[in-house]
GUGU-727311 format. One record per atom (N, C-alpha, C): chain; x, y, z; atom name. Coordinates in nm, 4 decimals, decimal comma. Example, Ala and Ser with C-alpha at 12.3 -4.5 7.8 and 13.67 -1.06 7.14 Angstrom:
BEGIN
<site><unit>A</unit><east>1,3190</east><north>-0,5690</north><up>0,7800</up><site>N</site></site>
<site><unit>A</unit><east>1,2300</east><north>-0,4500</north><up>0,7800</up><site>CA</site></site>
<site><unit>A</unit><east>1,3200</east><north>-0,3300</north><up>0,7800</up><site>C</site></site>
<site><unit>A</unit><east>1,2850</east><north>-0,2250</north><up>0,7080</up><site>N</site></site>
<site><unit>A</unit><east>1,3670</east><north>-0,1060</north><up>0,7140</up><site>CA</site></site>
<site><unit>A</unit><east>1,2900</east><north>0,0030</north><up>0,7870</up><site>C</site></site>
end
This chain:
BEGIN
<site><unit>A</unit><east>0,6412</east><north>0,7714</north><up>2,6990</up><site>N</site></site>
<site><unit>A</unit><east>0,6989</east><north>0,6467</north><up>2,6475</up><site>CA</site></site>
<site><unit>A</unit><east>0,5952</east><north>0,5704</north><up>2,5642</up><site>C</site></site>
<site><unit>A</unit><east>0,4745</east><north>0,5649</north><up>2,6152</up><site>N</site></site>
<site><unit>A</unit><east>0,3669</east><north>0,4953</north><up>2,5438</up><site>CA</site></site>
<site><unit>A</unit><east>0,3389</east><north>0,5629</north><up>2,4086</up><site>C</site></site>
<site><unit>A</unit><east>0,3400</east><north>0,6953</north><up>2,4126</up><site>N</site></site>
<site><unit>A</unit><east>0,3135</east><north>0,7714</north><up>2,2903</up><site>CA</site></site>
<site><unit>A</unit><east>0,4236</east><north>0,7459</north><up>2,1876</up><site>C</site></site>
<site><unit>A</unit><east>0,5477</east><north>0,7370</north><up>2,2365</up><site>N</site></site>
<site><unit>A</unit><east>0,6616</east><north>0,7155</north><up>2,1465</up><site>CA</site></site>
<site><unit>A</unit><east>0,6477</east><north>0,5820</north><up>2,0729</up><site>C</site></site>
<site><unit>A</unit><east>0,6131</east><north>0,4764</north><up>2,1478</up><site>N</site></site>
<site><unit>A</unit><east>0,5961</east><north>0,3432</north><up>2,0881</up><site>CA</site></site>
<site><unit>A</unit><east>0,4824</east><north>0,3465</north><up>1,9857</up><site>C</site></site>
<site><unit>A</unit><east>0,3736</east><north>0,4125</north><up>2,0223</up><site>N</site></site>
<site><unit>A</unit><east>0,2580</east><north>0,4200</north><up>1,9318</up><site>CA</site></site>
<site><unit>A</unit><east>0,2960</east><north>0,4944</north><up>1,8033</up><site>C</site></site>
<site><unit>A</unit><east>0,3753</east><north>0,6016</north><up>1,8187</up><site>N</site></site>
<site><unit>A</unit><east>0,4169</east><north>0,6804</north><up>1,7031</up><site>CA</site></site>
<site><unit>A</unit><east>0,5048</east><north>0,5972</north><up>1,6103</up><site>C</site></site>
<site><unit>A</unit><east>0,5953</east><north>0,5186</north><up>1,6709</up><site>N</site></site>
<site><unit>A</unit><east>0,6846</east><north>0,4347</north><up>1,5907</up><site>CA</site></site>
<site><unit>A</unit><east>0,6038</east><north>0,3305</north><up>1,5136</up><site>C</site></site>
<site><unit>A</unit><east>0,5064</east><north>0,2713</north><up>1,5826</up><site>N</site></site>
<site><unit>A</unit><east>0,4217</east><north>0,1692</north><up>1,5197</up><site>CA</site></site>
<site><unit>A</unit><east>0,3417</east><north>0,2325</north><up>1,4052</up><site>C</site></site>
<site><unit>A</unit><east>0,2923</east><north>0,3535</north><up>1,4301</up><site>N</site></site>
<site><unit>A</unit><east>0,2124</east><north>0,4250</north><up>1,3319</up><site>CA</site></site>
<site><unit>A</unit><east>0,2935</east><north>0,4494</north><up>1,2055</up><site>C</site></site>
<site><unit>A</unit><east>0,4203</east><north>0,4887</north><up>1,2243</up><site>N</site></site>
<site><unit>A</unit><east>0,5071</east><north>0,5161</north><up>1,1108</up><site>CA</site></site>
<site><unit>A</unit><east>0,5276</east><north>0,3902</north><up>1,0282</up><site>C</site></site>
<site><unit>A</unit><east>0,5509</east><north>0,2779</north><up>1,0976</up><site>N</site></site>
<site><unit>A</unit><east>0,5742</east><north>0,1515</north><up>1,0278</up><site>CA</site></site>
<site><unit>A</unit><east>0,4494</east><north>0,1116</north><up>0,9489</up><site>C</site></site>
<site><unit>A</unit><east>0,3328</east><north>0,1267</north><up>1,0120</up><site>N</site></site>
<site><unit>A</unit><east>0,2075</east><north>0,0894</north><up>0,9449</up><site>CA</site></site>
<site><unit>A</unit><east>0,1840</east><north>0,1765</north><up>0,8222</up><site>C</site></site>
<site><unit>A</unit><east>0,2225</east><north>0,3034</north><up>0,8327</up><site>N</site></site>
<site><unit>A</unit><east>0,2013</east><north>0,3938</north><up>0,7196</up><site>CA</site></site>
<site><unit>A</unit><east>0,2840</east><north>0,3483</north><up>0,6000</up><site>C</site></site>
<site><unit>A</unit><east>0,4081</east><north>0,3033</north><up>0,6269</up><site>N</site></site>
<site><unit>A</unit><east>0,4954</east><north>0,2571</north><up>0,5197</up><site>CA</site></site>
<site><unit>A</unit><east>0,4369</east><north>0,1327</north><up>0,4541</up><site>C</site></site>
<site><unit>A</unit><east>0,3868</east><north>0,0403</north><up>0,5357</up><site>N</site></site>
<site><unit>A</unit><east>0,3264</east><north>-0,0833</north><up>0,4836</up><site>CA</site></site>
<site><unit>A</unit><east>0,2029</east><north>-0,0487</north><up>0,4021</up><site>C</site></site>
<site><unit>A</unit><east>0,1253</east><north>0,0495</north><up>0,4501</up><site>N</site></site>
<site><unit>A</unit><east>0,0034</east><north>0,0904</north><up>0,3809</up><site>CA</site></site>
<site><unit>A</unit><east>0,0370</east><north>0,1462</north><up>0,2426</up><site>C</site></site>
<site><unit>A</unit><east>0,1466</east><north>0,2216</north><up>0,2352</up><site>N</site></site>
<site><unit>A</unit><east>0,1872</east><north>0,2784</north><up>0,1063</up><site>CA</site></site>
<site><unit>A</unit><east>0,2255</east><north>0,1681</north><up>0,0093</up><site>C</site></site>
<site><unit>A</unit><east>0,2977</east><north>0,0685</north><up>0,0594</up><site>N</site></site>
<site><unit>A</unit><east>0,3388</east><north>-0,0445</north><up>-0,0248</up><site>CA</site></site>
<site><unit>A</unit><east>0,2163</east><north>-0,1210</north><up>-0,0724</up><site>C</site></site>
<site><unit>A</unit><east>0,1198</east><north>-0,1427</north><up>0,0187</up><site>N</site></site>
<site><unit>A</unit><east>-0,0028</east><north>-0,2155</north><up>-0,0166</up><site>CA</site></site>
<site><unit>A</unit><east>-0,0797</east><north>-0,1382</north><up>-0,1240</up><site>C</site></site>
<site><unit>A</unit><east>-0,0859</east><north>-0,0071</north><up>-0,1095</up><site>N</site></site>
<site><unit>A</unit><east>-0,1559</east><north>0,0762</north><up>-0,2077</up><site>CA</site></site>
<site><unit>A</unit><east>-0,0878</east><north>0,0666</north><up>-0,3444</up><site>C</site></site>
<site><unit>A</unit><east>0,0457</east><north>0,0648</north><up>-0,3425</up><site>N</site></site>
<site><unit>A</unit><east>0,1211</east><north>0,0548</north><up>-0,4675</up><site>CA</site></site>
<site><unit>A</unit><east>0,0938</east><north>-0,0785</north><up>-0,5357</up><site>C</site></site>
<site><unit>A</unit><east>0,0902</east><north>-0,1869</north><up>-0,4568</up><site>N</site></site>
<site><unit>A</unit><east>0,0630</east><north>-0,3208</north><up>-0,5104</up><site>CA</site></site>
<site><unit>A</unit><east>-0,0773</east><north>-0,3250</north><up>-0,5714</up><site>C</site></site>
<site><unit>A</unit><east>-0,1757</east><north>-0,2693</north><up>-0,4976</up><site>N</site></site>
<site><unit>A</unit><east>-0,3130</east><north>-0,2672</north><up>-0,5487</up><site>CA</site></site>
<site><unit>A</unit><east>-0,3199</east><north>-0,1886</north><up>-0,6795</up><site>C</site></site>
<site><unit>A</unit><east>-0,2458</east><north>-0,0769</north><up>-0,6860</up><site>N</site></site>
<site><unit>A</unit><east>-0,2447</east><north>0,0056</north><up>-0,8066</up><site>CA</site></site>
<site><unit>A</unit><east>-0,1906</east><north>-0,0737</north><up>-0,9259</up><site>C</site></site>
<site><unit>A</unit><east>-0,0819</east><north>-0,1483</north><up>-0,9030</up><site>N</site></site>
<site><unit>A</unit><east>-0,0221</east><north>-0,2297</north><up>-1,0093</up><site>CA</site></site>
<site><unit>A</unit><east>-0,1207</east><north>-0,3361</north><up>-1,0556</up><site>C</site></site>
<site><unit>A</unit><east>-0,1904</east><north>-0,4006</north><up>-0,9597</up><site>N</site></site>
<site><unit>A</unit><east>-0,2874</east><north>-0,5055</north><up>-0,9938</up><site>CA</site></site>
<site><unit>A</unit><east>-0,3998</east><north>-0,4472</north><up>-1,0797</up><site>C</site></site>
<site><unit>A</unit><east>-0,4508</east><north>-0,3316</north><up>-1,0396</up><site>N</site></site>
<site><unit>A</unit><east>-0,5598</east><north>-0,2675</north><up>-1,1146</up><site>CA</site></site>
<site><unit>A</unit><east>-0,5138</east><north>-0,2317</north><up>-1,2557</up><site>C</site></site>
<site><unit>A</unit><east>-0,3933</east><north>-0,1749</north><up>-1,2668</up><site>N</site></site>
<site><unit>A</unit><east>-0,3408</east><north>-0,1371</north><up>-1,3986</up><site>CA</site></site>
<site><unit>A</unit><east>-0,3253</east><north>-0,2604</north><up>-1,4877</up><site>C</site></site>
<site><unit>A</unit><east>-0,2728</east><north>-0,3684</north><up>-1,4310</up><site>N</site></site>
<site><unit>A</unit><east>-0,2566</east><north>-0,4920</north><up>-1,5085</up><site>CA</site></site>
<site><unit>A</unit><east>-0,3921</east><north>-0,5461</north><up>-1,5530</up><site>C</site></site>
<site><unit>A</unit><east>-0,4912</east><north>-0,5389</north><up>-1,4652</up><site>N</site></site>
<site><unit>A</unit><east>-0,6254</east><north>-0,5874</north><up>-1,4977</up><site>CA</site></site>
<site><unit>A</unit><east>-0,6846</east><north>-0,5050</north><up>-1,6125</up><site>C</site></site>
<site><unit>A</unit><east>-0,6685</east><north>-0,3733</north><up>-1,6059</up><site>N</site></site>
<site><unit>A</unit><east>-0,7207</east><north>-0,2854</north><up>-1,7104</up><site>CA</site></site>
<site><unit>A</unit><east>-0,6500</east><north>-0,3138</north><up>-1,8429</up><site>C</site></site>
<site><unit>A</unit><east>-0,5195</east><north>-0,3305</north><up>-1,8378</up><site>N</site></site>
<site><unit>A</unit><east>-0,4426</east><north>-0,3588</north><up>-1,9608</up><site>CA</site></site>
<site><unit>A</unit><east>-0,4886</east><north>-0,4911</north><up>-2,0216</up><site>C</site></site>
<site><unit>A</unit><east>-0,5068</east><north>-0,5934</north><up>-1,9369</up><site>N</site></site>
<site><unit>A</unit><east>-0,5502</east><north>-0,7234</north><up>-1,9883</up><site>CA</site></site>
<site><unit>A</unit><east>-0,6891</east><north>-0,7131</north><up>-2,0506</up><site>C</site></site>
<site><unit>A</unit><east>-0,7757</east><north>-0,6300</north><up>-1,9921</up><site>N</site></site>
<site><unit>A</unit><east>-0,9096</east><north>-0,6109</north><up>-2,0475</up><site>CA</site></site>
<site><unit>A</unit><east>-0,9011</east><north>-0,5426</north><up>-2,1835</up><site>C</site></site>
<site><unit>A</unit><east>-0,8164</east><north>-0,4411</north><up>-2,1944</up><site>N</site></site>
<site><unit>A</unit><east>-0,8013</east><north>-0,3674</north><up>-2,3202</up><site>CA</site></site>
<site><unit>A</unit><east>-0,7422</east><north>-0,4592</north><up>-2,4276</up><site>C</site></site>
<site><unit>A</unit><east>-0,6418</east><north>-0,5367</north><up>-2,3904</up><site>N</site></site>
<site><unit>A</unit><east>-0,5761</east><north>-0,6268</north><up>-2,4862</up><site>CA</site></site>
<site><unit>A</unit><east>-0,6738</east><north>-0,7351</north><up>-2,5308</up><site>C</site></site>
<site><unit>A</unit><east>-0,7514</east><north>-0,7857</north><up>-2,4371</up><site>N</site></site>
<site><unit>A</unit><east>-0,8470</east><north>-0,8917</north><up>-2,4686</up><site>CA</site></site>
<site><unit>A</unit><east>-0,9613</east><north>-0,8317</north><up>-2,5504</up><site>C</site></site>
end
């Protein structure tokens, strides 16, 4: 039972981590574009 809860939590965290990585990627791309444009 404990393992099941931990696994569920792990899955949720992985999804959030992917979203955070995507957001960071967008921020970096925007920063690079602004540098190139400037």
